C-alpha positions in Angstrom: 0.0 0.0 0.0 1.2 3.5 -0.9 0.6 6.5 1.4 -1.9 8.7 -0.5 -0.4 11.7 1.3 2.8 11.0 -0.6 0.9 11.0 -3.9 -1.9 13.5 -3.8 -0.3 16.6 -2.8 3.0 18.3 -2.9 2.0 20.0 0.3 1.2 16.7 2.1 4.7 15.6 2.4 7.5 17.7 4.0 10.4 15.3 4.0 12.8 17.3 6.2 10.4 18.7 8.8 11.2 17.6 12.4 8.5 16.4 14.7 6.0 19.1 15.4 6.2 20.8 18.8 3.5 23.4 18.2 3.4 27.2 18.3 5.9 27.6 21.1 7.9 28.9 18.1 9.4 32.2 19.0 8.2 35.4 17.3 8.7 39.1 17.8 5.3 40.7 18.3 4.5 44.1 16.8 1.1 44.4 18.5 -1.9 42.2 19.3 -5.6 42.1 18.3 -8.4 40.5 20.2 -11.5 39.3 18.3 -15.1 39.2 19.4 -14.6 35.5 19.9 -11.9 35.9 22.5 -9.0 34.9 20.2 -5.8 36.9 20.3 -3.8 37.4 17.2 -0.2 38.7 17.4 0.9 40.9 14.5 4.3 39.6 13.6 6.8 41.0 11.1 6.1 39.1 7.9 9.8 38.3 7.5 10.1 37.0 11.1 7.0 34.8 11.2 7.0 31.2 12.6 7.1 29.6 9.1 10.6 30.9 8.5 12.1 29.0 11.5 12.0 25.9 9.3 15.6 24.9 8.6 15.0 24.7 4.9 13.6 28.3 4.9 16.6 29.9 6.5 17.3 32.2 3.5 13.8 32.2 2.1 12.5 35.6 0.7 8.8 36.0 1.5 6.7 36.3 -1.7 3.6 38.6 -1.2 2.0 37.6 -4.4 2.2 34.6 -6.8 3.5 35.1 -10.3 0.2 34.2 -11.7 -2.5 36.9 -11.6 -5.8 35.1 -11.3 -8.8 37.3 -10.7 -12.3 36.1 -10.3 -15.7 37.7 -10.5 -18.1 37.8 -7.6 -20.1 34.6 -7.2 -23.7 34.7 -8.3 -26.1 35.5 -5.5 -28.4 32.7 -6.6 -26.1 30.1 -5.0 -24.1 32.0 -2.4 -24.2 34.6 0.3 -21.3 36.6 1.6 -19.3 34.8 4.3 -17.8 36.8 7.1 -14.1 36.0 7.5 -11.3 38.2 8.6 -10.1 40.5 11.3 -12.2 43.7 11.7 -8.9 45.6 12.1 -6.0 44.4 10.0 -2.4 44.0 11.2 -0.2 47.0 10.4 1.6 46.9 7.0 4.6 44.6 7.0 3.1 42.3 9.6 0.7 39.3 9.5 -1.7 37.9 12.2 -0.6 34.7 14.0 -3.1 33.1 16.4 -1.8 33.0 19.9 -2.0 29.6 21.6 -1.0 28.6 25.1 1.1 25.6 26.1 -2.1 24.0 27.3 -3.7 24.5 23.9 -0.8 22.8 22.2 -0.7 19.8 24.6 -4.5 19.3 24.3 -4.3 19.5 20.5 -1.3 17.1 20.2 -3.0 14.5 22.4 -6.4 14.7 20.8 -6.1 15.6 17.1 -5.5 13.4 14.1 -4.6 14.8 10.7 -6.3 12.6 8.1 -4.2 10.7 5.6 -5.2 8.7 2.5 -3.9 5.4 1.5 -4.1 4.2 -2.2 -3.1 1.4 -4.5 -4.4 0.4 -7.9 -7.6 -1.1 -6.5 -8.5 1.0 -3.4 -8.4 4.5 -2.2 -9.6 6.0 1.1 -8.7 7.3 4.6 -5.9 5.4 6.3 -6.0 6.9 9.8 -8.0 5.1 12.5 -11.3 6.8 13.5 -11.4 8.8 10.2 -14.2 8.7 7.7 -14.4 10.5 4.3 -17.3 11.1 1.9 -16.7 13.0 -1.3 -15.1 12.9 -4.7 -11.5 12.1 -5.8 -10.1 13.0 -9.3 -7.3 11.0 -10.7 -6.0 12.1 -14.1 -4.6 9.8 -16.8 -1.2 8.2 -16.3 1.7 10.7 -16.5 -0.5 13.8 -15.9 -0.4 15.9 -12.7 -2.5 18.6 -11.3 -1.2 22.0 -10.4 -4.2 23.1 -8.4 -7.8 22.5 -7.2 -10.6 24.8 -6.1 -14.2 25.0 -5.3 -17.1 26.8 -3.6 -17.4 25.3 -0.1 -20.6 25.5 2.0 -19.9 26.5 5.6 -21.6 24.5 8.3 -20.9 24.1 12.1 -21.8 20.6 13.3 -21.3 19.9 17.0 -18.3 17.9 18.1 -16.9 16.5 21.3 -13.4 17.2 22.6 -11.9 14.1 20.9 -13.6 14.6 17.6 -13.6 16.9 14.6 -15.8 17.5 11.5 -14.5 19.3 8.4 -14.9 20.0 4.8 -11.7 20.0 2.8 -10.1 20.5 -0.6 -7.0 18.4 -0.8 -4.0 19.2 -2.9 -2.8 20.0 0.4 -5.5 20.5 2.9 -7.6 23.6 3.3 -11.2 24.1 4.2 -13.4 24.6 7.3 -13.2 22.6 10.5 -15.0 22.3 13.8 -12.3 21.0 16.2 -12.7 21.6 19.9 -9.4 20.0 20.8 -7.5 22.2 18.4 -9.3 25.5 19.0 -10.9 25.2 22.4 -14.5 25.8 21.0 -17.0 24.4 18.5 -16.9 27.2 16.0 -16.3 26.5 12.3 -12.9 27.9 11.3 -10.8 28.2 8.2 -7.7 26.0 8.4 -4.8 24.6 6.5 -2.8 21.4 7.3 0.0 19.2 6.1 1.4 15.8 7.0 4.6 13.9 6.4 5.6 10.3 6.7 9.2 9.3 7.4 10.4 5.9 8.5 6.9 4.7 9.0 6.0 7.6 11.4 3.6 10.4 10.4 4.1 14.0 11.6 2.3 17.2 10.7 0.4 20.2 12.0 -2.6 22.5 11.4 -2.4 26.1 10.5 0.9 27.6 11.8 1.5 25.4 14.8 4.8 24.5 13.2 7.1 26.2 10.7 6.3 25.9 7.1 3.1 27.8 6.0 3.9 31.4 5.1 1.1 33.9 5.9 1.0 37.0 3.6 -2.5 38.5 4.4 -3.1 41.2 7.0 -6.8 40.3 7.5 -7.1 36.5 7.1 -4.9 33.8 8.6 -5.4 30.1 9.3 -7.5 29.4 12.4 -9.9 32.3 12.0 -13.6 31.5 12.7 -16.3 32.1 10.2 -18.7 34.8 11.3 -21.7 33.2 9.7 -22.6 29.6 9.0 -25.3 27.7 7.0 -28.2 25.8 8.5 -30.1 23.0 6.8 -33.3 25.0 6.7 -31.9 28.5 6.5 -29.5 30.7 4.6 -26.5 29.2 2.9 -23.0 30.7 3.2 -20.2 29.6 0.9 -16.6 30.5 0.5 -14.3 30.1 -2.5 -11.1 28.3 -1.8 -8.3 27.5 -4.2 -4.9 25.8 -3.9 -2.6 26.5 -6.9 1.0 25.9 -7.6 3.1 28.8 -8.9 4.8 27.0 -11.7 7.7 29.6 -11.8 8.6 29.3 -8.1 7.1 25.9 -7.3 5.3 27.4 -4.3 1.8 26.2 -3.5 -0.6 29.1 -2.7 -3.9 29.2 -0.8 -6.3 31.8 -2.3 -9.8 32.6 -1.0 -12.9 34.7 -1.3 -14.0 36.7 -4.3 -11.0 38.0 -6.2 -8.8 35.1 -5.2 -7.2 36.9 -2.3 -3.7 35.4 -1.4 -3.7 34.1 2.2 -0.3 32.3 2.2 1.7 29.5 0.7 4.0 26.5 1.3 7.4 27.2 -0.2 8.7 24.8 -2.8 11.9 24.3 -0.7 9.9 22.2 1.8 9.2 19.5 -0.8 11.2 16.8 -2.3 9.9 15.0 -5.4 6.5 16.7 -5.6 7.2 20.0 -7.2 6.1 18.8 -10.6 2.5 18.6 -9.4 0.0 16.2 -7.8 -1.5 13.1 -9.2 -4.8 13.2 -7.2 -7.1 16.0 -6.0 -10.0 15.5 -3.5 -13.0 17.4 -2.3 -15.4 16.4 0.5 -16.1 15.9 4.2 -13.9 14.3 6.9 -14.8 13.4 10.4 -12.7 11.9 13.2 -13.5 10.4 16.6 -11.5 8.6 19.3 -14.7 7.2 20.7 -17.2 4.7 19.0 -19.6 7.5 17.9 -18.5 9.9 15.2 -19.8 13.4 14.8 -22.1 14.7 12.0 -20.6 15.6 8.7 -21.6 18.7 6.8 -25.1 19.8 7.6 -25.7 16.6 9.5 -28.2 15.4 6.8 -27.9 13.7 3.5 -30.9 13.9 1.2 -30.2 13.0 -2.4 -30.7 15.9 -4.9 -31.5 18.3 -2.1 -28.9 21.2 -2.2 -30.9 23.2 0.4 -30.5 20.7 3.3 -27.4 18.8 2.3 -23.8 20.2 2.4 -22.4 20.6 -1.1 -19.4 21.9 -3.0 -19.9 23.7 -6.3 -17.7 25.0 -9.1 -15.3 22.2 -8.5 -12.3 22.7 -10.8 -8.7 21.5 -11.3 -5.7 23.0 -12.9 -4.1 20.7 -15.5 -0.4 20.9 -16.5 0.3 23.3 -19.4 -3.0 25.1 -19.0 -3.3 28.2 -16.9 -7.0 27.9 -16.6 -9.0 25.9 -14.1 -11.5 23.5 -15.7 -14.2 21.1 -14.4 -12.9 17.6 -13.7 -13.6 15.0 -16.3 -16.3 12.6 -15.1 -14.1 9.7 -16.3 -11.5 10.7 -13.8 -13.9 11.0 -10.8 -14.3 8.4 -8.1 -17.1 8.7 -5.6 -16.3 7.7 -2.0 -18.6 7.0 0.9 -18.0 5.6 4.4 -20.4 4.1 6.9 -23.2 6.7 7.6 -21.6 9.3 5.4 -22.7 9.6 1.8 -21.8 11.5 -1.3 -23.4 11.7 -4.7 -25.4 13.7 -7.3 -22.0 14.7 -8.8 -22.1 16.3 -12.2 -21.6 19.4 -14.2 -24.9 21.4 -13.8 -24.6 24.8 -15.6 -22.3 27.8 -15.8 -23.6 29.1 -12.5 -23.1 26.0 -10.4 -20.4 24.3 -12.5 -19.4 20.8 -11.3 -21.1 20.1 -8.0 -21.8 17.3 -5.5 -23.5 16.5 -2.2 -21.9 14.9 0.9 -22.5 14.5 4.6 -24.5 12.5 7.1 -25.7 12.4 10.8 -23.9 11.2 13.9 -22.7 7.7 13.2 -22.4 4.8 15.6 
């Protein structure tokens, strides 16, 4: 069996990263901002942020923009409402927000949080970590081809979780999306997150957000770990957010872009990776849940009703970036594999129209 993390995503495998110790990483603080949710964000010099303490980034020059200039029109109001994400007051120019975490936060997260991994061979593909379930779609191109990005319009929900559980919606070419994770964040709010993992000598390490060096933050308003100010409900208003992961083919860096206009949030420098800078052979979209106990939390909206985009969590405008083509395109149905697990389902996946693009449903209730 081959570790899927070593295949899908340049950002999933950081071969030279030491075991993660958390955000006890030192950082000079310019000033601090406290949000309405009680979180504290330290404004750190962009050139002295935790990411740059990685030994491979000792002489790295921070890039504030990718070489590609991808702009995007506002999403149609017929399928989305504006999501609230970002600090009300930005960090001063030349600094970026880094969420402050205590030693207790880090110990709790390290003992209770599992970063999901895939495992794949020619006959099977799916989550490899104990206690993890996945429901969604996976795109695998023809032999010899690789993806340089993936994106989609992600519906934001906020299912309840216990301290030893999480529920999330992710785009994987590395991982970004929303997550409800009480162990990691100390509450049950839905938050924007990023993550990577590595496997070395049979042991997997990794971290979320900026709990270890590696992910370079470039935005003064938005940073990994921020909560969404509004979330969807199965019978109410739907809130979606555009998320994109794209490789800068000139530098090899992998960028996270969000919201209308493809606003740069940050990137994983190419220096972190060994053997994956030519692209990724798999892209994935869908829901992940994890539990250390027999019962697993709800995924998505907590419901799965076939063909019902009002009550069921969905992703729309799903696209991939093929090699040699600067444009994002809908995945080919022939490359898509639909995955389900226990109580969690996915389906109704197809290209609908220019407004929705390629879309699919996923989710399910608490599972025993």
